[in-house]
N, CA, C and O of each residue as an XYZ file, in Angstrom:
188
protein
N     131.831     97.156    132.419
C     130.526     96.792    132.942
C     130.196     95.369    132.484
O     130.403     95.025    131.320
N     129.701     94.571    133.371
C     129.359     93.193    133.049
C     127.889     93.095    132.666
O     127.034     93.699    133.314
N     127.595     92.341    131.621
C     126.209     92.155    131.188
C     125.746     90.732    131.430
O     124.724     90.319    130.882
N     126.468     89.977    132.233
C     126.120     88.594    132.515
C     124.976     88.542    133.525
O     125.009     89.216    134.554
N     123.967     87.733    133.214
C     122.853     87.498    134.136
C     122.773     86.002    134.408
O     123.022     85.185    133.521
N     122.426     85.655    135.627
C     122.289     84.233    135.944
C     121.131     83.635    135.144
O     120.275     84.358    134.634
N     121.118     82.325    135.046
C     120.067     81.640    134.283
C     118.687     81.927    134.860
O     117.722     82.102    134.116
N     118.597     81.973    136.181
C     117.311     82.212    136.836
C     116.787     83.611    136.522
O     115.602     83.790    136.238
N     117.670     84.588    136.576
C     117.273     85.963    136.287
C     116.872     86.092    134.822
O     115.865     86.728    134.511
N     117.646     85.499    133.922
C     117.343     85.548    132.495
C     115.997     84.883    132.205
O     115.205     85.406    131.420
N     115.736     83.745    132.826
C     114.466     83.042    132.637
C     113.302     83.883    133.160
O     112.238     83.931    132.543
N     113.508     84.541    134.291
C     112.462     85.405    134.840
C     112.156     86.578    133.935
O     110.994     86.939    133.752
N     113.195     87.179    133.367
C     112.990     88.297    132.445
C     112.259     87.856    131.186
O     111.364     88.556    130.712
N     112.627     86.716    130.645
C     111.968     86.198    129.444
C     110.504     85.879    129.718
O     109.644     86.158    128.882
N     110.212     85.298    130.874
C     108.827     84.984    131.232
C     108.005     86.265    131.381
O     106.853     86.317    130.950
N     108.584     87.280    131.979
C     107.879     88.549    132.147
C     107.616     89.200    130.790
O     106.547     89.773    130.578
N     108.568     89.119    129.881
C     108.368     89.687    128.551
C     107.255     88.961    127.805
O     106.419     89.604    127.170
N     107.233     87.638    127.871
C     106.191     86.858    127.204
C     104.817     87.192    127.779
O     103.850     87.333    127.031
N     104.727     87.319    129.087
C     103.459     87.636    129.731
C     102.990     89.029    129.330
O     101.802     89.227    129.076
N     103.895     89.990    129.270
C     103.541     91.357    128.881
C     103.063     91.396    127.430
O     102.127     92.127    127.107
N     103.694     90.621    126.560
C     103.284     90.588    125.162
C     101.893     89.989    125.019
O     101.088     90.487    124.231
N     101.594     88.936    125.760
C     100.264     88.328    125.709
C      99.210     89.300    126.220
O      98.139     89.428    125.626
N      99.503     89.974    127.301
C      98.551     90.900    127.895
C      98.310     92.104    126.989
O      97.182     92.582    126.861
N      99.368     92.581    126.369
C      99.284     93.754    125.513
C      98.468     93.489    124.253
O      97.744     94.373    123.794
N      98.570     92.307    123.694
C      97.954     92.038    122.408
C      96.693     91.189    122.518
O      96.298     90.549    121.543
N      96.074     91.172    123.649
C      94.945     90.278    123.868
C      93.681     90.726    123.146
O      93.030     89.895    122.512
N      93.306     92.000    123.214
C      92.045     92.463    122.658
C      92.263     93.199    121.342
O      92.953     94.217    121.283
N      91.659     92.660    120.293
C      91.770     93.276    118.974
C      90.475     93.102    118.218
O      89.716     92.166    118.471
N      90.223     94.005    117.290
C      89.077     93.901    116.401
C      89.618     93.679    115.002
O      90.450     94.450    114.525
N      89.151     92.632    114.343
C      89.575     92.319    112.982
C      88.443     92.699    112.036
O      87.320     92.212    112.168
N      88.748     93.574    111.080
C      87.787     93.994    110.057
C      88.456     93.756    108.708
O      89.300     94.537    108.267
N      88.061     92.661    108.064
C      88.710     92.308    106.810
C      90.188     92.057    107.038
O      90.563     91.213    107.851
N      91.023     92.787    106.324
C      92.477     92.667    106.458
C      93.026     93.543    107.586
O      94.170     93.363    108.001
N      92.236     94.479    108.081
C      92.693     95.430    109.097
C      92.535     94.858    110.505
O      91.598     94.110    110.784
N      93.462     95.221    111.381
C      93.430     94.808    112.786
C      93.572     96.056    113.641
O      94.519     96.827    113.485
N      92.611     96.247    114.554
C      92.615     97.416    115.428
C      92.723     96.957    116.875
O      91.848     96.238    117.357
N      93.796     97.365    117.588
C      93.902     96.991    119.000
C      92.926     97.811    119.844
O      92.691     98.988    119.572
N      92.365     97.174    120.868
C      91.477     97.871    121.797
C      92.359     98.446    122.892
O      92.996     97.704    123.639
N      92.394     99.769    122.984
C      93.263    100.436    123.950
C      92.581    100.635    125.293
O      93.237    100.660    126.334
N      91.251    100.778    125.264
C      90.527    101.040    126.506
C      89.166    100.369    126.414
O      88.509    100.436    125.375
N      88.741     99.727    127.483
C      87.469     99.011    127.495
C      86.729     99.370    128.771
O      87.282     99.304    129.869
N      85.452     99.758    128.606
C      84.621    100.069    129.764
C      83.355     99.247    129.686
O      82.916     98.891    128.593
N      82.763     98.939    130.819
C      81.575     98.105    130.877
C      80.400     98.712    130.100
O      79.646     97.981    129.458
N      80.241    100.023    130.150
C      79.121    100.670    129.458
C      79.382    100.816    127.957
O      78.452    101.051    127.185
N      80.614    100.682    127.552
C      80.956    100.816    126.141
C      81.151    102.250    125.697
O      81.432    102.503    124.525
N      81.005    103.200    126.624
C      81.156    104.618    126.307
C      82.297    105.175    127.156
O      82.293    104.989    128.373
N      83.270    105.853    126.549
C      84.376    106.404    127.346
C      83.946    107.511    128.280
O      84.773    108.062    129.007
């Protein structure tokens, strides 16, 4: 099995990974040394 990917495909995959990481880690609450990711956000603030 070949694992070779063209430069364009590799660049596209890397860009998608970077974008997913930014989107995933965007909302967090920092309390002192602790960091809590926001998993769900609603306009009313109540689930």
